[in-house]
C-alpha positions as CSV (number, residue, x, y, z in Angstrom):
1,M,76.1,41.7,27.0
2,D,78.8,41.6,24.3
3,S,78.2,42.8,20.7
4,A,78.0,39.3,19.2
5,Y,75.5,38.1,21.8
6,R,73.6,41.3,21.4
7,R,73.3,40.8,17.7
8,S,72.1,37.2,18.0
9,Y,69.7,38.1,20.8
10,H,68.2,40.9,18.7
11,G,67.5,38.4,15.9
12,A,65.9,35.9,18.4
13,R,63.9,38.7,19.9
14,E,62.2,39.4,16.6
15,G,60.8,35.9,16.8
16,L,59.1,36.8,20.1
17,E,57.9,40.2,18.7
18,Q,56.3,38.5,15.7
19,V,54.4,36.0,17.9
20,L,53.1,38.7,20.4
21,Q,52.0,41.0,17.6
22,H,50.3,38.2,15.6
23,E,46.5,38.6,15.2
24,G,46.4,42.0,16.9
25,G,48.1,40.8,20.1
26,S,45.7,38.0,20.9
27,V,48.4,35.6,21.8
28,D,48.7,35.0,25.6
29,P,52.4,36.2,26.4
30,A,52.3,34.3,29.8
31,R,51.7,31.0,28.2
32,V,54.4,31.7,25.6
33,G,56.7,32.7,28.4
34,D,56.0,29.5,30.5
35,Q,56.7,27.2,27.4
36,V,59.9,29.0,26.3
37,W,61.2,28.7,29.9
38,S,60.4,24.9,29.9
39,V,62.5,24.7,26.8
40,A,65.3,26.8,28.5
41,R,65.3,24.3,31.3
42,L,65.3,21.4,29.0
43,V,68.3,22.8,27.1
44,D,70.1,23.6,30.3
45,G,69.7,20.1,31.6
46,N,70.5,18.2,28.4
47,A,74.0,18.7,27.2
48,V,73.5,16.6,24.0
49,L,70.4,18.6,23.0
50,A,72.1,21.9,23.8
51,R,75.2,21.2,21.6
52,T,72.9,20.1,18.8
53,L,70.8,23.2,18.9
54,A,73.9,25.5,19.2
55,D,76.1,23.5,16.7
56,P,77.9,26.1,14.7
57,S,78.7,23.7,12.0
58,R,75.1,23.5,11.1
59,E,73.1,26.3,9.3
60,G,70.6,28.2,11.3
61,Q,67.6,26.8,9.2
62,E,68.9,23.2,10.0
63,R,69.0,23.8,13.7
64,A,65.6,25.4,13.5
65,A,64.3,22.3,11.7
66,I,65.8,20.0,14.4
67,A,64.0,22.0,17.1
68,E,60.7,21.7,15.3
69,R,61.2,17.9,14.9
70,L,61.9,17.5,18.6
71,L,59.5,20.0,20.1
72,G,56.6,20.1,17.5
73,G,53.4,19.0,19.2
74,K,55.0,19.4,22.7
75,V,54.8,23.2,22.9
76,S,52.4,25.7,21.2
77,D,53.1,26.8,17.7
78,E,53.9,30.3,19.2
79,A,56.4,29.0,21.6
80,L,58.0,26.9,18.9
81,H,58.3,29.9,16.6
82,V,60.2,31.7,19.4
83,V,62.5,28.7,20.0
84,K,63.2,28.3,16.3
85,A,64.1,31.9,16.1
86,V,66.6,31.5,19.0
87,V,68.3,28.3,17.8
88,A,68.6,29.9,14.2
89,Q,71.0,32.4,15.6
90,R,74.7,31.8,16.1
91,W,75.7,31.5,19.8
92,A,79.2,31.4,21.4
93,G,78.2,28.4,23.4
94,T,75.3,26.4,24.8
95,G,75.2,28.6,27.9
96,D,74.3,31.5,25.7
97,L,71.6,29.6,24.0
98,A,69.9,28.7,27.4
99,T,70.3,32.3,28.7
100,A,68.7,33.8,25.5
101,L,65.7,31.4,25.9
102,E,65.4,32.4,29.5
103,R,65.6,36.2,28.7
104,L,62.8,35.9,26.2
105,S,60.7,33.9,28.6
106,V,61.1,36.8,31.1
107,E,60.4,39.4,28.5
108,A,57.1,37.6,27.5
109,H,55.9,37.7,31.2
110,L,56.9,41.4,31.4
111,V,54.8,42.1,28.2
112,H,51.9,40.3,29.9
113,A,52.3,42.4,33.0
114,H,52.5,45.6,30.9
115,R,49.2,44.7,29.0
116,H,47.5,44.4,32.4
117,E,49.0,47.7,33.7
118,R,51.1,46.1,36.5
119,L,54.6,46.2,35.2
120,G,55.7,48.7,37.8
121,Q,54.0,46.6,40.5
122,V,56.0,43.5,39.3
123,E,59.3,45.4,39.3
124,D,58.7,46.6,42.8
125,E,57.7,43.2,44.0
126,L,60.7,41.4,42.5
127,F,63.0,43.9,44.1
128,R,61.3,43.5,47.5
129,F,61.6,39.6,47.1
130,S,65.3,40.0,46.2
131,R,65.8,42.0,49.4
132,I,64.0,39.3,51.5
133,V,66.2,36.6,50.0
134,Q,69.3,38.6,50.7
135,S,68.4,39.1,54.3
136,A,67.2,35.6,55.0
137,P,70.1,33.1,55.1
138,E,67.9,30.1,55.5
139,L,65.8,31.0,52.6
140,Q,68.9,31.7,50.6
141,A,70.3,28.3,51.4
142,A,67.0,26.6,50.6
143,L,66.8,28.2,47.2
144,A,70.5,27.6,46.5
145,D,70.4,23.9,47.3
146,R,71.0,22.1,44.1
147,R,69.8,18.8,45.5
148,A,66.3,20.2,46.2
149,P,63.7,19.4,43.4
150,A,62.7,22.2,41.2
151,D,59.1,21.7,42.1
152,A,59.9,22.2,45.9
153,K,61.7,25.5,45.1
154,R,58.7,26.6,43.1
155,A,56.2,25.7,45.7
156,L,58.2,27.5,48.4
157,V,58.3,30.8,46.3
158,E,54.6,30.4,45.5
159,R,53.8,30.1,49.2
160,L,55.7,33.3,50.0
161,L,54.3,35.4,47.2
162,S,51.1,34.1,45.9
163,V,48.7,35.9,48.3
164,K,49.2,39.5,47.3
165,S,51.7,39.5,44.5
166,A,51.0,39.9,40.8
167,P,50.9,36.5,38.9
168,E,53.9,37.7,36.8
169,T,56.0,38.3,39.9
170,V,55.2,34.8,41.2
171,R,56.1,33.2,37.9
172,L,59.3,35.1,37.6
173,A,60.4,34.7,41.1
174,A,59.9,31.0,40.8
175,Q,61.9,30.8,37.6
176,A,64.7,32.7,39.3
177,A,64.6,30.2,42.2
178,V,64.8,27.2,39.9
179,G,67.3,28.9,37.6
180,V,69.4,27.9,34.6
181,R,73.1,27.4,34.4
182,G,73.3,27.2,38.2
183,S,72.8,31.0,38.7
184,R,72.0,32.0,42.2
185,V,68.6,33.4,42.8
186,E,69.9,36.9,43.9
187,R,71.9,37.3,40.6
188,T,69.0,36.1,38.5
189,L,66.5,38.4,40.1
190,A,68.9,41.3,39.5
191,A,69.0,40.4,35.9
192,Y,65.2,40.2,35.6
193,L,65.0,43.7,37.2
194,E,67.4,45.0,34.6
195,Q,65.2,43.6,31.8
196,A,62.2,45.2,33.5
197,A,63.9,48.5,33.4
198,E,65.0,48.0,29.7
199,V,61.5,47.1,28.7
200,Q,60.2,50.4,30.1
201,D,63.2,52.3,28.7
202,Q,64.2,53.5,32.1
203,V,67.0,53.2,34.7
204,T,66.4,52.0,38.2
205,A,67.8,53.7,41.3
206,I,68.2,51.9,44.6
207,V,67.6,54.5,47.3
208,T,68.7,53.8,50.9
209,T,67.2,56.0,53.6
210,A,67.0,55.8,57.4
211,V,63.2,56.4,57.3
212,P,60.6,55.7,54.7
213,L,60.1,58.6,52.2
214,S,56.7,60.1,51.7
215,D,55.0,59.7,48.3
216,E,55.8,63.4,47.7
217,Q,59.4,63.0,48.5
218,E,59.8,59.9,46.5
219,E,58.1,61.6,43.5
220,T,60.4,64.6,43.8
221,L,63.5,62.4,43.9
222,R,62.3,60.5,40.8
223,A,61.8,63.8,38.9
224,T,65.1,65.2,39.9
225,L,67.0,61.9,39.0
226,S,65.0,61.7,35.7
227,R,66.2,65.3,34.7
228,Q,69.8,64.5,35.8
229,Y,70.0,61.3,33.7
230,S,67.6,62.5,30.9
231,R,65.7,59.2,31.2
232,T,62.9,58.0,33.3
233,V,64.2,56.8,36.7
234,H,62.3,54.2,38.7
235,T,63.2,54.2,42.4
236,N,63.4,51.2,44.7
237,V,63.6,52.4,48.3
238,V,65.4,50.5,51.0
239,V,65.0,51.6,54.6
240,D,68.1,51.1,56.7
241,P,68.2,52.8,60.1
242,D,72.0,52.4,60.1
243,V,72.6,55.2,57.6
244,V,71.3,57.5,60.4
245,G,70.0,60.3,58.0
246,G,70.3,61.5,54.4
247,I,70.1,59.2,51.4
248,R,72.2,56.9,49.2
249,V,71.4,56.6,45.6
250,E,72.7,53.7,43.4
251,I,72.2,53.6,39.6
252,G,74.2,51.0,38.0
253,D,77.8,51.4,39.1
254,E,77.4,55.1,40.1
255,V,76.8,55.8,43.8
256,I,75.7,59.2,45.3
257,D,76.2,58.8,49.1
258,G,74.8,61.6,51.2
259,T,74.0,59.6,54.3
260,V,75.2,60.7,57.7
261,S,76.9,57.4,58.2
262,H,79.0,57.9,55.1
263,R,80.0,61.4,56.2
264,L,80.9,60.1,59.6
265,D,83.1,57.4,58.1
266,Q,84.8,60.0,55.9
267,A,85.4,62.1,59.0
268,R,86.8,59.2,60.9
269,R,89.2,58.3,58.1
270,L,90.5,61.9,57.9
271,M,91.0,62.0,61.6
272,A,92.8,58.6,61.5
273,G,95.1,59.9,58.7
C-alpha cells in the first residue's frame, strides 16, 4: 500500500467507523459489508461509472453527491455513507477505488466476526480454504474461469464451506471467488488474511511441520514468536510429511527454516560444490 493510497484509504475508513459506531454499534456490519461489496462489483464492472466516481477533475463532495444520486434508495443509508466516504477521496485510478470498496467490505465482515467472538475462527478457516484451493487444480480452474457466472462460483464456495464454517468465512470466501479486478482467488484470500491480522494488530506465521503440533506445542511456539517480534503472532499450521522433521516458519518475507529436508538440501549443495 503506497503512501497516497494509504492516506485516501484512511479517510475512507473513517466513514465505515462512523457507521459501525453509530447508535452504540447497533448497525449490522455484515449487511453493510454485503452492500459495499455489491457496489465494489458494480464499479468494477462499469467503466463509465468507475471513471465518474474516481474523476480527479471533480471535487470530492461532487463525486459523493453523484454516488448519492445513483445509489440512494438502492443500498442502505449506512452503506451509502461508506461509499460516499470512499468516492470523496482522491484515488490514483478506478482500480484503487474498487479495491478500497472491497477492503472496507472485508473489514465490515471482520468486525462482525469480532463482535461474535469468532474472528480467530474466520482467519483459520480462510487459511484452510486457501490451502484447499492451492492443492486442488480443478477447483482452482473452476474459480478462475472468467466465463463462469458469479452466482455459480458463489454457490460452489457455499457448498464447500457452509456446513461447519462461520458465516463470515463463507461470505468472504465467496467474495474472493467472485473477485474484483480479475484477481485470482488465492491472491485475494491472502489479502483478506492480511486484513484479518491487521484488524487484530497481529502478524501471521505460516508454520510447516511433518506432523501435527499438539495444542501445548503450538501455544509455546506462538508465545516464543510473539516475544521475538514484540507483537501477537497467530499461527497457521500446515502439515507436510515431505519436510521429514523440524519446522519451517514464514512471517511475511522472513523465513526460518529448521526442517530436516532443508538441512539435507543444504548438505547436498555443499557436497556438490
